[in-house]
C-alpha positions as protocol buffer text, in pm:
chain_id: "A"
residue {
  index: 1
  type: MET
  ca { x: 9 y: 1 z: 54 }
}
residue {
  index: 2
  type: ILE
  ca { x: 111 y: 338 z: -126 }
}
residue {
  index: 3
  type: GLU
  ca { x: 15 y: 626 z: 78 }
}
residue {
  index: 4
  type: THR
  ca { x: 15 y: 987 z: -38 }
}
residue {
  index: 5
  type: GLY
  ca { x: -177 y: 1259 z: 145 }
}
residue {
  index: 6
  type: SER
  ca { x: -516 y: 1083 z: 273 }
}
residue {
  index: 7
  type: THR
  ca { x: -530 y: 896 z: -51 }
}
residue {
  index: 8
  type: ARG
  ca { x: -440 y: 534 z: -94 }
}
residue {
  index: 9
  type: LEU
  ca { x: -363 y: 344 z: -330 }
}
residue {
  index: 10
  type: PHE
  ca { x: -344 y: -35 z: -346 }
}
residue {
  index: 11
  type: SER
  ca { x: -209 y: -238 z: -648 }
}
residue {
  index: 12
  type: LYS
  ca { x: -272 y: -590 z: -722 }
}
residue {
  index: 13
  type: ASN
  ca { x: -237 y: -815 z: -420 }
}
residue {
  index: 14
  type: ALA
  ca { x: -222 y: -549 z: -127 }
}
residue {
  index: 15
  type: TYR
  ca { x: -307 y: -615 z: 154 }
}
residue {
  index: 16
  type: ALA
  ca { x: -447 y: -359 z: 423 }
}
residue {
  index: 17
  type: GLY
  ca { x: -521 y: -460 z: 693 }
}
residue {
  index: 18
  type: ASN
  ca { x: -706 y: -723 z: 727 }
}
residue {
  index: 19
  type: THR
  ca { x: -890 y: -710 z: 464 }
}
residue {
  index: 20
  type: TYR
  ca { x: -723 y: -853 z: 133 }
}
residue {
  index: 21
  type: ILE
  ca { x: -758 y: -618 z: -189 }
}
residue {
  index: 22
  type: GLN
  ca { x: -728 y: -758 z: -556 }
}
residue {
  index: 23
  type: THR
  ca { x: -709 y: -526 z: -802 }
}
residue {
  index: 24
  type: THR
  ca { x: -532 y: -523 z: -1173 }
}
residue {
  index: 25
  type: LYS
  ca { x: -470 y: -156 z: -1154 }
}
residue {
  index: 26
  type: LEU
  ca { x: -351 y: 119 z: -902 }
}
residue {
  index: 27
  type: LEU
  ca { x: -683 y: 277 z: -736 }
}
residue {
  index: 28
  type: ASN
  ca { x: -698 y: 623 z: -668 }
}
residue {
  index: 29
  type: ILE
  ca { x: -989 y: 564 z: -446 }
}
residue {
  index: 30
  type: LYS
  ca { x: -1057 y: 751 z: -27 }
}
residue {
  index: 31
  type: SER
  ca { x: -1218 y: 453 z: 140 }
}
residue {
  index: 32
  type: MET
  ca { x: -1370 y: 370 z: 459 }
}
residue {
  index: 33
  type: ARG
  ca { x: -1381 y: 13 z: 639 }
}
residue {
  index: 34
  type: ILE
  ca { x: -1685 y: -76 z: 788 }
}
residue {
  index: 35
  type: LYS
  ca { x: -1832 y: -394 z: 988 }
}
residue {
  index: 36
  type: VAL
  ca { x: -2076 y: -597 z: 895 }
}
residue {
  index: 37
  type: ASN
  ca { x: -2167 y: -916 z: 1044 }
}
residue {
  index: 38
  type: GLU
  ca { x: -1827 y: -893 z: 1253 }
}
residue {
  index: 39
  type: LYS
  ca { x: -1681 y: -933 z: 901 }
}
residue {
  index: 40
  type: THR
  ca { x: -1443 y: -578 z: 846 }
}
residue {
  index: 41
  type: ILE
  ca { x: -1518 y: -432 z: 422 }
}
residue {
  index: 42
  type: VAL
  ca { x: -1273 y: -168 z: 248 }
}
residue {
  index: 43
  type: ILE
  ca { x: -1601 y: 36 z: 75 }
}
residue {
  index: 44
  type: PHE
  ca { x: -1598 y: 379 z: -116 }
}
residue {
  index: 45
  type: LYS
  ca { x: -1643 y: 678 z: 100 }
}
residue {
  index: 46
  type: GLY
  ca { x: -1987 y: 821 z: 97 }
}
residue {
  index: 47
  type: ALA
  ca { x: -2116 y: 435 z: 47 }
}
residue {
  index: 48
  type: THR
  ca { x: -2454 y: 357 z: 170 }
}
residue {
  index: 49
  type: ALA
  ca { x: -2624 y: 96 z: 392 }
}
residue {
  index: 50
  type: ARG
  ca { x: -2725 y: -95 z: 65 }
}
residue {
  index: 51
  type: ASP
  ca { x: -2412 y: -34 z: -81 }
}
residue {
  index: 52
  type: ALA
  ca { x: -2190 y: -227 z: 208 }
}
residue {
  index: 53
  type: LEU
  ca { x: -2421 y: -545 z: 207 }
}
residue {
  index: 54
  type: LEU
  ca { x: -2434 y: -526 z: -173 }
}
residue {
  index: 55
  type: ARG
  ca { x: -1982 y: -563 z: -90 }
}
residue {
  index: 56
  type: TYR
  ca { x: -2034 y: -813 z: 220 }
}
residue {
  index: 57
  type: PHE
  ca { x: -2273 y: -1064 z: -42 }
}
residue {
  index: 58
  type: ALA
  ca { x: -2066 y: -1027 z: -277 }
}
residue {
  index: 59
  type: ARG
  ca { x: -1725 y: -1118 z: -75 }
}
residue {
  index: 60
  type: CYS
  ca { x: -1944 y: -1403 z: 94 }
}
residue {
  index: 61
  type: ASP
  ca { x: -2097 y: -1534 z: -211 }
}
residue {
  index: 62
  type: ILE
  ca { x: -2474 y: -1462 z: -67 }
}
residue {
  index: 63
  type: ASP
  ca { x: -2713 y: -1421 z: -350 }
}
residue {
  index: 64
  type: ARG
  ca { x: -2813 y: -998 z: -393 }
}
residue {
  index: 65
  type: SER
  ca { x: -3134 y: -1053 z: -451 }
}
residue {
  index: 66
  type: LEU
  ca { x: -3197 y: -1080 z: -47 }
}
residue {
  index: 67
  type: VAL
  ca { x: -3060 y: -721 z: -28 }
}
residue {
  index: 68
  type: LYS
  ca { x: -3418 y: -606 z: -62 }
}
residue {
  index: 69
  type: GLN
  ca { x: -3583 y: -812 z: 199 }
}
residue {
  index: 70
  type: ALA
  ca { x: -3245 y: -761 z: 425 }
}
residue {
  index: 71
  type: VAL
  ca { x: -3323 y: -568 z: 779 }
}
residue {
  index: 72
  type: ILE
  ca { x: -3038 y: -333 z: 882 }
}
residue {
  index: 73
  type: TYR
  ca { x: -2949 y: -236 z: 1238 }
}
residue {
  index: 74
  type: ASP
  ca { x: -2692 y: -22 z: 1354 }
}
residue {
  index: 75
  type: LYS
  ca { x: -2439 y: -141 z: 1620 }
}
residue {
  index: 76
  type: TRP
  ca { x: -2669 y: -58 z: 1920 }
}
residue {
  index: 77
  type: GLY
  ca { x: -2955 y: -258 z: 1735 }
}
residue {
  index: 78
  type: HIS
  ca { x: -3166 y: 51 z: 1588 }
}
residue {
  index: 79
  type: THR
  ca { x: -3296 y: -61 z: 1206 }
}
residue {
  index: 80
  type: ILE
  ca { x: -3163 y: 184 z: 947 }
}
residue {
  index: 81
  type: GLY
  ca { x: -3252 y: 252 z: 622 }
}
residue {
  index: 82
  type: HIS
  ca { x: -3125 y: 103 z: 321 }
}
residue {
  index: 83
  type: ASP
  ca { x: -3015 y: 469 z: 158 }
}
residue {
  index: 84
  type: SER
  ca { x: -2836 y: 551 z: 547 }
}
residue {
  index: 85
  type: PRO
  ca { x: -2507 y: 661 z: 486 }
}
residue {
  index: 86
  type: LEU
  ca { x: -2243 y: 518 z: 659 }
}
residue {
  index: 87
  type: SER
  ca { x: -1916 y: 623 z: 807 }
}
residue {
  index: 88
  type: ASP
  ca { x: -1573 y: 498 z: 889 }
}
residue {
  index: 89
  type: ASN
  ca { x: -1551 y: 227 z: 1133 }
}
residue {
  index: 90
  type: GLN
  ca { x: -1894 y: 161 z: 1180 }
}
residue {
  index: 91
  type: GLU
  ca { x: -2085 y: -141 z: 1265 }
}
residue {
  index: 92
  type: ILE
  ca { x: -2415 y: -290 z: 1140 }
}
residue {
  index: 93
  type: THR
  ca { x: -2536 y: -635 z: 1098 }
}
residue {
  index: 94
  type: PHE
  ca { x: -2879 y: -722 z: 870 }
}
residue {
  index: 95
  type: SER
  ca { x: -3117 y: -995 z: 867 }
}
residue {
  index: 96
  type: THR
  ca { x: -3276 y: -1146 z: 571 }
}
residue {
  index: 97
  type: ASN
  ca { x: -3485 y: -1398 z: 809 }
}
residue {
  index: 98
  type: PRO
  ca { x: -3879 y: -1197 z: 768 }
}
residue {
  index: 99
  type: GLU
  ca { x: -3961 y: -1340 z: 1154 }
}
residue {
  index: 100
  type: ASN
  ca { x: -3649 y: -1096 z: 1320 }
}
residue {
  index: 101
  type: SER
  ca { x: -3786 y: -743 z: 1126 }
}
residue {
  index: 102
  type: GLU
  ca { x: -4006 y: -522 z: 1357 }
}
residue {
  index: 103
  type: ASP
  ca { x: -4345 y: -448 z: 1153 }
}
residue {
  index: 104
  type: SER
  ca { x: -4616 y: -376 z: 1399 }
}
residue {
  index: 105
  type: ASP
  ca { x: -4851 y: -577 z: 1229 }
}
């Protein structure tokens, strides 16, 4: 990893902490780390909760169509929306089981 000011440049097969980054070219992207269900992912700054779930699902080889029915929680257990903005080092969890959702029906 090469750091130039606030910009990180990752080369092919570079390591960033515990997260393995594999790219085919140098990236000049500002990124942040998010914990999703206890796993750290690296994602672009300005990402939403939905973006983080999509990255997590891709990493864990989970069917991405489940994102629509996922209920997302912050680290205190409060439900957050799919379009909620995330910040660096934020922790979220999710459930795709409809029995765990907090519907008031």
